C-alpha positions as CSV (number, residue, x, y, z in Angstrom):
1,X,123.6,17.9,92.8
2,X,123.8,17.4,96.4
3,X,123.0,14.0,95.3
4,X,126.0,13.3,93.8
5,X,128.5,10.3,94.3
6,X,131.5,13.0,93.7
7,X,130.2,15.0,96.1
8,X,129.6,12.2,99.2
9,X,132.5,11.2,98.2
10,X,134.4,14.1,98.5
11,X,132.2,14.2,102.1
12,X,133.0,10.6,102.7
13,X,137.1,12.0,102.9
14,X,136.2,14.6,105.1
15,X,135.3,12.9,107.7
16,X,138.1,11.1,107.0
17,X,141.0,13.2,106.8
18,X,139.2,15.2,110.5
19,X,139.0,12.2,111.9
20,X,143.1,11.5,111.3
21,X,143.7,15.1,112.5
22,X,141.4,14.3,115.5
23,X,143.8,11.6,116.2
24,X,146.4,12.5,115.2
25,X,146.0,15.4,117.8
26,X,145.4,12.6,120.6
27,X,148.2,10.8,119.6
28,X,150.6,14.1,119.5
29,X,150.1,16.2,122.4
30,X,150.0,12.5,124.2
31,X,152.9,12.2,123.5
32,X,154.1,15.1,124.0
33,X,152.8,15.6,127.7
34,X,154.8,12.6,128.5
35,X,157.5,14.2,126.6
36,X,158.4,17.1,129.1
37,X,156.7,14.9,132.0
38,X,159.6,13.0,130.8
39,X,162.3,16.3,131.2
40,X,160.5,18.2,133.5
41,X,161.3,15.1,136.4
42,X,164.9,14.3,134.8
43,X,165.3,18.4,135.6
44,X,164.0,17.9,139.0
45,X,165.3,14.4,139.8
46,X,168.8,16.3,138.5
47,X,168.6,19.0,140.4
48,X,167.6,17.5,144.3
49,X,170.5,14.5,143.2
50,X,172.8,17.8,142.4
51,X,171.3,19.5,146.0
52,X,171.6,16.0,147.9
53,X,175.8,16.2,146.3
54,X,176.3,19.2,148.0
55,X,174.8,18.5,151.6
56,X,177.7,16.3,152.0
57,X,180.6,18.0,150.6
58,X,179.3,21.0,152.1
59,X,177.3,20.3,154.7
60,X,174.4,21.5,155.9
61,X,174.7,25.5,155.5
62,X,176.1,24.1,152.5
63,X,172.1,23.4,150.9
64,X,171.1,25.9,153.1
65,X,173.0,29.1,151.2
66,X,173.2,26.2,147.6
67,X,168.6,25.9,148.3
68,X,168.1,30.3,149.1
69,X,170.7,30.9,146.0
70,X,169.0,29.6,143.2
71,X,165.1,30.4,144.9
72,X,166.7,34.0,143.1
73,X,167.8,32.8,140.6
74,X,164.5,33.6,137.9
75,X,162.0,30.9,135.7
76,X,164.6,28.2,138.8
77,X,162.6,25.5,139.5
78,X,161.0,25.5,143.9
79,X,163.2,24.1,146.9
80,X,162.4,23.6,150.0
81,X,164.6,22.4,153.3
82,X,162.4,21.2,156.4
83,X,164.0,19.6,159.6
84,X,163.7,16.6,161.1
85,X,160.8,18.1,163.2
86,X,159.0,19.5,160.1
87,X,160.6,22.6,160.8
88,X,161.3,25.1,157.8
89,X,164.7,25.9,157.3
90,X,165.1,28.0,153.3
91,X,163.0,28.0,149.8
92,X,160.2,28.3,149.2
93,X,158.4,24.7,149.1
94,X,159.8,24.7,152.3
95,X,156.4,25.2,154.2
96,X,154.9,22.6,152.2
97,X,153.4,19.7,154.2
98,X,154.6,17.1,150.7
99,X,155.4,13.3,151.6
100,X,158.2,11.3,150.4
101,X,158.6,11.0,146.8
102,X,155.9,12.5,143.7
103,X,153.2,15.3,144.8
104,X,150.9,17.3,143.5
105,X,150.8,20.6,145.1
106,X,147.6,23.0,144.8
107,X,147.7,26.1,145.0
108,X,145.2,29.0,144.8
109,X,147.2,32.2,142.4
110,X,145.9,35.2,142.5
111,X,143.3,35.9,139.4
112,X,141.3,32.7,141.2
113,X,143.3,29.7,138.6
114,X,143.9,26.6,141.0
115,X,148.2,26.8,140.0
116,X,150.0,23.2,140.7
117,X,153.2,22.6,141.0
118,X,155.1,18.9,140.6
119,X,156.8,18.2,144.1
120,X,160.1,15.4,144.3
121,X,160.9,15.1,148.1
122,X,164.0,13.3,149.0
123,X,164.8,12.5,153.1
124,X,168.7,13.4,152.9
125,X,170.9,12.7,156.1
126,X,170.2,13.9,159.6
127,X,166.2,13.6,159.4
128,X,166.7,17.2,156.5
129,X,164.3,16.5,154.0
130,X,164.3,18.5,150.1
131,X,161.6,19.0,148.5
132,X,162.0,20.2,144.8
133,X,159.7,21.1,142.2
134,X,158.8,23.1,138.5
135,X,155.2,24.6,138.2
136,X,152.8,22.2,135.6
137,X,152.2,25.8,133.7
138,X,154.1,25.8,130.8
139,X,153.0,22.0,130.4
140,X,150.0,23.2,130.8
141,X,149.5,25.8,127.8
142,X,152.4,24.0,125.7
143,X,149.6,21.4,125.7
144,X,146.4,24.2,125.1
145,X,148.9,25.4,122.3
146,X,148.5,22.2,120.9
147,X,145.5,21.4,121.3
148,X,143.9,24.5,120.0
149,X,145.9,23.8,116.8
150,X,145.1,21.1,116.0
151,X,141.3,22.2,116.5
152,X,141.5,24.7,114.1
153,X,143.6,22.2,112.0
154,X,140.2,19.9,111.8
155,X,137.6,22.9,111.4
156,X,140.2,24.3,108.9
157,X,140.0,20.9,107.2
158,X,135.8,20.7,107.5
159,X,135.8,24.2,105.3
160,X,138.2,22.9,103.0
161,X,136.6,19.8,103.0
162,X,132.8,21.3,101.9
163,X,134.6,24.1,100.4
164,X,136.1,21.9,97.9
165,X,133.5,19.1,97.7
166,X,131.3,21.7,96.8
167,X,132.9,23.3,94.4
168,X,134.0,19.0,92.5
169,X,130.8,18.8,92.7
170,X,129.5,22.1,91.0
171,X,132.1,21.0,88.2
172,X,131.1,17.4,88.2
173,X,127.6,18.4,88.5
174,X,127.6,21.1,85.5
175,X,129.3,18.5,83.5
176,X,127.0,15.5,83.8
177,X,124.3,17.4,83.9
178,X,125.7,18.4,80.1
179,X,126.3,14.8,79.2
180,X,122.7,13.4,80.7
181,X,121.2,16.7,78.2
182,X,122.6,15.2,75.5
183,X,121.6,11.6,76.4
184,X,117.8,12.8,76.3
185,X,117.5,14.7,73.7
186,X,118.6,11.5,71.2
187,X,116.8,9.3,73.5
188,X,113.7,12.1,72.0
189,X,114.8,11.2,68.8
190,X,117.4,14.1,67.9
191,X,120.9,11.8,67.2
192,X,123.2,15.1,66.1
193,X,123.3,15.9,69.3
194,X,126.2,14.8,71.1
195,X,128.2,14.6,74.7
196,X,129.9,18.5,74.9
197,X,134.1,18.1,75.8
198,X,135.2,20.3,77.6
199,X,139.3,20.1,76.4
200,X,140.5,19.3,80.2
201,X,141.2,15.7,79.1
202,X,140.5,14.7,82.2
203,X,138.8,11.2,82.4
204,X,135.3,13.6,81.8
205,X,135.6,14.4,78.7
206,X,137.9,10.8,77.6
207,X,134.1,9.2,78.7
208,X,132.4,12.5,76.6
209,X,135.2,11.6,73.3
210,X,133.8,7.7,73.9
211,X,130.3,8.2,73.8
212,X,130.5,11.0,71.1
213,X,132.6,8.0,69.0
214,X,129.5,5.5,69.5
215,X,127.1,8.5,68.9
216,X,128.4,8.4,65.6
217,X,128.7,4.9,64.4
218,X,125.0,5.1,66.3
219,X,123.8,7.1,64.2
220,X,125.9,5.5,60.3
221,X,124.0,2.3,62.0
222,X,120.2,3.9,61.7
223,X,120.6,5.7,58.6
224,X,121.9,3.2,56.8
225,X,119.5,1.0,58.0
226,X,116.5,3.6,57.3
227,X,118.5,4.0,54.1
228,X,117.4,0.0,53.5
229,X,113.7,0.7,55.6
230,X,112.9,2.9,52.9
231,X,114.9,0.8,50.0
232,X,113.0,-1.7,50.5
233,X,109.5,-0.4,50.9
234,X,110.0,1.7,48.4
235,X,111.8,-1.2,46.0
236,X,108.3,-3.4,47.0
237,X,105.8,-1.1,47.0
238,X,106.4,-0.6,43.2
239,X,106.3,-4.2,42.4
240,X,103.3,-4.4,44.4
241,X,101.4,-1.1,42.8
242,X,102.2,-2.6,39.1
243,X,100.9,-5.9,40.5
244,X,97.2,-3.6,41.4
245,X,97.1,-1.3,38.0
246,X,96.8,-4.7,36.3
247,X,94.8,-6.2,38.1
248,X,92.6,-3.7,38.2
249,X,93.1,-3.2,33.9
250,X,91.9,-7.3,33.7
251,X,89.3,-6.4,35.7
252,X,87.8,-4.4,32.9
253,X,88.9,-7.9,29.9
254,X,85.3,-9.3,28.2
255,X,85.5,-13.3,29.4
256,X,86.9,-12.1,33.3
257,X,83.6,-11.7,34.3
258,X,84.2,-15.7,36.2
259,X,87.1,-14.4,37.8
260,X,85.9,-10.9,39.3
261,X,85.3,-12.1,42.9
262,X,89.2,-13.4,42.9
263,X,90.7,-10.2,41.5
264,X,89.2,-7.8,43.7
265,X,89.9,-9.9,46.4
266,X,93.9,-9.1,45.1
267,X,92.9,-5.9,45.1
268,X,91.7,-5.4,48.4
269,X,95.4,-7.2,49.6
270,X,97.4,-5.6,47.8
271,X,95.9,-2.0,49.5
272,X,95.4,-3.3,53.0
273,X,99.9,-4.4,51.2
274,X,100.1,-1.1,50.4
275,X,98.6,0.3,53.3
276,X,100.9,-1.2,55.7
277,X,104.8,0.0,54.1
278,X,102.9,3.5,54.3
279,X,102.6,2.5,58.2
280,X,105.5,1.4,58.8
281,X,107.3,5.1,57.2
282,X,105.2,6.9,58.1
283,X,106.0,5.2,61.9
284,X,110.4,5.3,61.1
285,X,109.4,8.6,60.3
286,X,108.3,9.4,63.4
287,X,110.5,7.5,65.5
288,X,113.5,9.9,63.5
289,X,111.5,12.1,64.9
290,X,111.2,14.2,61.7
291,X,107.9,15.6,62.4
292,X,109.0,17.9,65.2
293,X,109.4,20.7,62.9
294,X,105.5,20.8,62.0
295,X,105.3,21.4,66.3
296,X,103.1,24.1,67.2
297,X,101.3,25.6,70.3
298,X,97.5,23.3,69.5
299,X,94.7,22.6,72.0
300,X,94.0,18.8,72.0
301,X,90.0,19.8,73.0
302,X,89.8,21.2,69.3
303,X,91.5,17.9,68.2
304,X,89.0,15.6,69.3
305,X,85.9,17.6,68.7
306,X,87.3,18.1,64.9
307,X,87.8,13.9,64.7
308,X,84.1,12.7,66.6
309,X,83.1,14.8,64.0
310,X,84.3,13.4,61.1
311,X,83.6,10.0,62.1
312,X,80.0,10.4,64.7
313,X,78.2,9.7,61.1
314,X,80.2,6.7,59.6
315,X,79.5,4.9,63.8
316,X,76.2,5.7,63.6
317,X,75.6,3.5,60.9
318,X,77.6,0.9,62.1
319,X,74.5,1.4,65.1
320,X,77.7,3.5,67.2
321,X,76.8,5.7,70.0
322,X,80.4,8.5,69.1
323,X,80.6,11.6,72.0
324,X,83.0,13.7,72.7
325,X,83.6,14.9,76.1
326,X,85.8,18.4,76.5
327,X,86.1,18.4,80.6
328,X,89.2,20.5,80.0
329,X,90.7,22.2,76.2
330,X,94.9,21.9,77.1
331,X,97.1,22.6,75.0
332,X,100.2,21.3,73.7
333,X,103.4,21.5,71.4
334,X,102.6,19.4,68.6
335,X,101.4,18.0,65.3
336,X,98.3,18.2,64.2
337,X,98.0,16.0,62.0
338,X,99.9,13.1,63.7
339,X,97.8,13.4,66.6
340,X,94.9,13.5,64.4
341,X,95.6,10.4,63.4
342,X,96.3,8.6,66.9
343,X,92.8,9.7,68.2
344,X,92.1,8.2,64.2
345,X,93.6,5.1,65.2
346,X,92.0,4.3,68.3
347,X,88.1,5.4,67.1
348,X,89.0,3.1,64.2
349,X,89.6,0.4,67.0
350,X,86.8,0.8,68.9
351,X,85.4,0.6,66.3
352,X,85.7,-1.5,65.0
353,X,87.0,-4.3,68.1
354,X,84.3,-3.2,70.7
355,X,81.3,-5.6,69.2
356,X,78.1,-4.2,68.5
357,X,75.9,-1.4,69.0
358,X,79.2,0.1,71.3
359,X,79.4,3.7,73.0
360,X,82.5,5.6,72.8
361,X,83.7,8.6,74.7
362,X,86.6,10.7,73.4
363,X,87.5,12.5,77.2
364,X,90.0,14.9,76.4
365,X,90.8,15.9,80.6
366,X,94.3,18.0,82.8
367,X,95.5,15.2,86.0
368,X,97.3,17.1,88.5
369,X,97.2,19.6,85.6
370,X,98.7,17.3,82.4
371,X,96.4,16.9,79.7
372,X,94.9,13.5,79.4
373,X,93.2,12.3,76.9
374,X,91.3,9.1,76.1
375,X,88.9,6.8,74.0
376,X,86.7,4.5,75.9
377,X,84.0,1.9,75.0
378,X,82.6,-0.6,76.8
379,X,83.6,-3.9,74.9
380,X,84.5,-7.1,76.1
381,X,87.8,-5.2,77.0
382,X,91.7,-6.8,76.0
383,X,92.9,-8.7,78.8
384,X,95.9,-7.5,81.3
385,X,98.9,-9.6,79.1
386,X,98.1,-8.8,75.8
387,X,97.6,-5.0,76.9
388,X,101.2,-3.6,76.5
389,X,101.9,-6.3,73.3
390,X,99.5,-4.8,71.6
391,X,101.7,-1.4,70.9
392,X,104.2,-3.7,69.4
393,X,104.2,-3.8,65.9
394,X,102.3,-6.3,63.7
395,X,100.8,-7.8,66.9
396,X,97.1,-9.1,67.4
397,X,95.1,-10.6,69.4
398,X,94.1,-14.1,68.2
399,X,90.3,-12.8,68.4
400,X,91.2,-10.1,65.4
401,X,93.3,-11.9,63.1
402,X,90.2,-12.6,61.1
403,X,89.2,-8.9,61.1
404,X,90.5,-6.4,58.6
405,X,94.4,-4.7,60.0
406,X,97.8,-5.1,60.2
407,X,98.5,-4.8,63.5
408,X,100.2,-1.2,62.9
409,X,97.5,1.1,64.4
410,X,98.5,0.9,68.3
411,X,102.2,1.1,67.1
412,X,102.1,4.3,65.6
413,X,100.0,5.7,68.7
414,X,102.8,4.7,70.7
415,X,105.5,6.3,68.3
416,X,103.5,9.6,67.5
417,X,102.2,9.5,71.3
418,X,106.4,9.7,71.8
419,X,106.6,12.3,69.6
420,X,105.2,14.3,71.9
421,X,106.0,14.0,75.6
422,X,103.8,11.6,75.6
423,X,102.5,7.7,77.2
424,X,99.6,5.1,76.0
425,X,98.5,2.3,77.6
426,X,95.5,0.7,77.4
427,X,93.1,0.6,81.4
428,X,90.4,-1.6,82.9
429,X,87.4,0.8,81.5
430,X,85.0,-1.4,83.9
431,X,83.6,-2.8,81.4
432,X,84.7,-2.2,78.1
433,X,88.3,-0.4,77.2
434,X,90.7,3.0,78.2
435,X,93.4,3.8,75.4
436,X,94.8,6.4,77.6
437,X,97.7,8.9,76.3
438,X,99.0,10.2,78.9
439,X,100.9,13.8,78.5
440,X,103.5,15.5,80.7
441,X,103.5,19.0,82.2
442,X,106.6,19.6,80.0
443,X,104.7,19.1,77.1
444,X,101.8,21.6,77.5
């Protein structure tokens, strides 16, 4: 789930929203600070202009009285009045040696905090200096409140993004897992499996409905193809069987002794054709998964021992050596008849194509806790470019076209292996060839 595209998308949007909150917070704090600064400065300038007007109309005594009255007003600005010699006359800021214009006065508060006062100093007629200031604490408190609010918003976006992204990804992951499970079952041959529809009428439900309609169509086409293949096989097998019967009847008729070899050869060819049709039907049944009902627990070494015991006498008569190397006896869920047929095909191939007096080994072992069944000979082997193609139907090496066979033996081996969740492959045995059936751990 943590590698899902929905979680990555949720993470991307969470980061984008978090960055947007940071940018918005910075812009808001700077804009608010600038607006408050202009407001405070405007208030200070207004008070300074008002006191300057007071001086021009009421004189020095009027300004002193106004400064003292305003100093006693709670929440008012700070004021100060000094003479030309720098002597304090009135106000809390009178003793502050502030230059003309704007300046910042820093002082140590009672709680060891540094207080900052923004002061505006102007010159009055007669050399007097008027100071008007305001504590910046209120602006700093507002800045802190804004920063704290956007910090909470930032972490809130992160938490909501993580929780929402996890919940969204988990829901999407469950639904995609159900789609994947249905697809895996269909790959394994269960064409009746369908993608579950949850009834939410969202994009995944619409995708599931589309996939199910596609699967219905594919299943119908496969069923039609199976019926056509069966009909063709049965329709051709019937006249071929009838023709074979007539040839056998012709063998026993008098006067046809000179054609006996031709008739016997024709019967052999018909038997090969009938065997090919039977193999095609068997492969079609295996690929359709029709034999899964016969699966039960079976030991591979026992299957190998049965085949070796059955073929050892005929192999010895042909001058070949056939032996079993059971290094382990892994058990799998499978069809004993199909597994036996698969191993018989591999042994027959080795006996037929490994050359004169071959040494053939049937090896049963485990590799990384996974069962592996191999048939190894010391013959000429197979070119690398031809190894995968040998599992195709009717494909044969040029050197093998003069020998008996239809090119369906390894195709049947591949179909049986896939039915059991295994992989059939050919490898260089140095010397010779190894036909390997590697089962997955899930098959055990």
